N, C-alpha and C positions, 0 to 999 in steps of 0.2 A: 467554516458552516457550511452547509448548501444553499447558496443564495435561494430566497422565497420572497425577495422583493430588487424588480426592476426602479433605478432612479437617475437621470441625469444628475449629475454632480454641482453646483457653483461655488466658485472659493473665487479667493483674492487668488491676485499674480506669485505674493510669497506662499500660500499655504499649497500650492499649484506644484512650486517647485519640489516641496515635500513630496506632497501624496503622488507625485510621479516613482516612488520610488517603492512603491508598495507594488505585488504582484499584478493584482486584479485589477487595479485604478490607471486607465487611459488617457492623458491629455485630447483633447477635440478641438479644435478652435472653428470657429464659426459655424456651428454643426447643425448640419439638417435630420429630417426621423431619416433617411435612409443609414447617414455615420455612427448613432445611434442604435439602430437594432443591432446595425454591425460589430461594435463593442460589441454588444450585449452576447452577440454566436457565439464571442470567443470566452464567453466565461468570465468577465469584465467589469467594468464599472467606468462607464464615461465622467470625465470631468471637466471645466469649461470658464469663464469668466461669466461673471453675472449678467454682462449685460449683454454675450452673445445667447444664451439660453432663449430666448423672447422668438428665437426664427424658428426652433421647436414645436411642435404643436399636438398635444393630445397624449404628454407623456409627463410623469411626477418629477417637476424640480425641487431638488432637496437641494438648500445651506448649507455648508460647510462650518457648524459653529469655531468661535475665534477661542478654540484652546490649544495646547500644546498639542501639536497636530505627532508628535514623536512616542508621546506617555496616552494620547487617550484618543486616537482617530478609529483602532481599526476593534479598540469596545464599544464606540458611537457606532459605531459600523456594525455589531454584528447587531446592536439593540435600534438597528435600523431594517435588519433582514438581510445585509449583503453580507459578503465573504469581501474584504479587502484582501485578501495575501498578508502573506508576511513582507516589512521592510527590509530592502534589497538594497545593501550602501555598492562601493566600488569596490568593496576584500571579498575577491575568492578563496575558497579554502581549499586546497591539495589533501586530498582523501588516500591516497594512495599508500601513505606508510602510518597513517592512526593506527589504533589498535582497532582490530575488528572483531566483536562478540560471536560470529559467524566464525569464523578462522579461530576464538577461542573453543568453542562447545566441537567445531568438524576437526582438531588435536588433539581432542579426550581431556583441553586447558591444559596443554603441557605434559600431559602425568602417561609416562609412560604404557597404560594401563590397555588389556583390549574391551573391547565396547563393554562385554554384560557386569566386569567390574568398573568400567564409569559409570553405566547407569545405577549402579549400587552404590554408588561414594560418591557421588558429583551431589553439590550442595541444593539446588537448586532444581525441584521436579521440571519443569517446566525445559533446562537445561538434556537431558536426558535423548539418546536417540535411539529410536523404532525402525531406524529403516537405514540399511547401507548398500550401495551398489560400488562398483571400484571408480569413481568416477562425484560420485552423491553423495550425501546424506539427506537422513527427512528428520526432523525433530519437531515436538510442537513449539505452539507459537505463545510468546509474552503479549498479556491485554488481550488474551480469546473472550470476545465479543458473545459469542455462543461454544456452546462444546465444541470440538472438531477442527477447529485453526489448526494447520499444519504448514510446515515450510518445509518447501525443496532449492536445498542448497548444496550448490558443486563444492566441492573440496578446495580449488584454485580460487584462491584472490585476485586472482585476473583479471575475469572475466567480472565485465559492472554490470551484464545484464545476458538475458538468456536471447537476444540479439544479435551478442558478442560471439556466444559458441561456437568455435570449430566444427565445421559441415560433421567431422566424422563425431561426431557429440550425441547430435541430434534422435537417431537410433537409441541410442542408452534413454538419456532425456525423458524420449516417448514412451518407453519402458516404466521408466522412475514412477512418473504423469502416471499411465494405463494404473500400475500396482498400489498407490497410491486410489487412487477413482477405487479401486473396488475395496479397497480395507477400510474407505469412510462407506460403505455404499454397504458394506458388512456389518459394520458397528453402529449404523447408526437409524439404518434402513430410509434415505430418507434421498431425493436426487430433485434436477442434478449437483455434478461436486462442483465444485466455483473454482476457477482457478482465475489470479491477475497479478501482475504486475508493477511492479515503480519500474522502469530503466532506465542508470543512468548511460550518459554518456559516453565514450570511449576515453574522453581526461584524465578522468578520475578526480575532476575540480568541479565545486560545488558550491552555488553563492549559502547552503546551509553548515553551518560546522557540525553541525551532530547527524550528519545525514549516515547511512552506513550503505557505503557503495562497496557495495560484496551482490550478485545475484544473488533473488532468493525470490521464488514461486509461493504465493499463498493458494492455501488451498483449503475449501473450505463445505460442510456439506450444505445443499443448498436451502435450507431456513428460510434464507431471503436471498431472493435470485435480483441487478441491479438488474431496473425494467430500464425499455428502452429511451424513457422523458432524461437518465442519469448518462447514460451517451452519449444523447445528442448534444446533453448539456456539453458536455469535452472535443465533441465533433469526432467520435471515433467512428473508425470506418472499418467495413469486413478488408481482412485480410489472410493472402495466405500464404504469406511467407514472412514470420516474424523476421528474418533479416536485413527488409527493407527499412526497420528503424536501428541497424548498427552504429548510426553515426549520429543516434539525436536523445535526449532522451524523452520514452513514452510511458502509455501505460497504457497494458493489455488484458485483457478482459477474455474468458469462453465456459458456456459453457459445457462439462465435459470434457477428458482427456482428449475428445478429439471430434470437437463440437467445434461449429464458429467463431474463428479468433478475431477479436473487433480491436484495433487498433486507436489510438489518439496519441498523435507525433506531430503536430501542426504545432508550430516552436511558439505561434504568436496569440494561443487559446491556452487562456490559464488552465492546468489540473491542480486540483487541493493536493497538499502535504498529506498522505494515509485516505486519499479519498474515497475508494470502496468500503475502509473503515468506519468513515463518515456516514456513504451510504446504511452503512447497514447500521449504526446507531441510531440513524438518525430513522426510519424506519422500526426499528424496535422500541420509540419513544423512551430511548436511553436521556439520560441529562444530557447537558452541552462537556462540551470536552471527556467526555468520557468513553469517546474512539480513540483515542491519544494512551499508545501503550503503556506509552515512557509514565504516566499518569497513575494509571489505574492497569494492576496487573490478572483481575479477574482469575484469581489462582486457582481456586474454586476449580475452571469448566478449563486449565488445563490438567486437574485432579481426573474429572471424568472423562476428560477425553483419552485422556493414557489410560485409563482402567479397561473405560469400554473395550479400546479398541486390542487390549494386551486379548480380556477373555474371550476376542475374536479371535485372534492366533492363535489361541489353545485350544479352541471349539474344535479344529483340524476341516477347516470347511472351506481354507482358501485351499493356495497351489505352492508346489512346493518352491517353486525364486521366492515366492515373497515372506514362504515359512522359513526358510534360508539365508532370505537376506534381514529378518528381523528376530534372527535366532540372538542376538544382542540382548537382543529388547526382552525377550522370552522369557530369558534367563537371568540376566539381574537386574528388572525390571521391579519383581514378587520380594527381592531379597531385601531392597529399603524398608528403613523401618516404620516410612508415613503406609506401608501395603504389605504389612506383617499377617494383617487380616485375612492375606486375600490368597 
């Protein structure tokens, strides 16, 4: 969730030893106001011993209840209006050899079909491939909160973030971003087009067993923009070269394929999982948890996305390169059973 309320938590020593394993909780000893503000600036919530909180005035102090921290703390934090982060133990997961859903789509799910045939027969509409260049493909996004959610994905799995692309790949990536922007502007008539990414570090190791560690850039028409307050919440800074973040986990955001890039790459600052999706869900007034693509498919939005892009492509309003790279979609998509009426 997006933190709405700032507190100084107090707890006993045993509770603190567990609480510090939550991503967005930070222990502080003998706090003064400056220390508390610094932790809030990192999008985290401070916790200290109850006897130490008396030195801080002008903040709301909240006593952590005496319940099972492991099973109840995240819900309690949600009820109080602040993000606790997920519980992270000492276990790290090596994702490099995991089954990858993006690789599955890019390889046509192991079938030796050309793209047009794949798009006709792939079981889930959301797995259709809209656009292909030599090194990238574009597909719709599972759990689309709004029509128009797309993903730009490199075909190779060994890139865990855009920042890790080799130099020679960036011109093609920029070309793909420009083309996807034109597709969405043409299909949805709204701007700017938003680009955002959660980039993984180069090791492939993650604290989350279900993380997708394969570079992918989310793209969505600008029905909802990410306001400055949300960028400030994760200390996002202006950046002119994404490769500055090639060695770290980061969050990147851009309005327009050639707009100003903002980068949140401070390892001490907490960035929620699916952060921009949480922001969009918050601004749309969706119910708690609906941002999570693993739980909510929003299949109707996917269907609208593909249909409107298809109609734009066949209208003849775009350029030859885009038509060529979308030819497998233009040919295969209308042959799907769910698209017969089109």
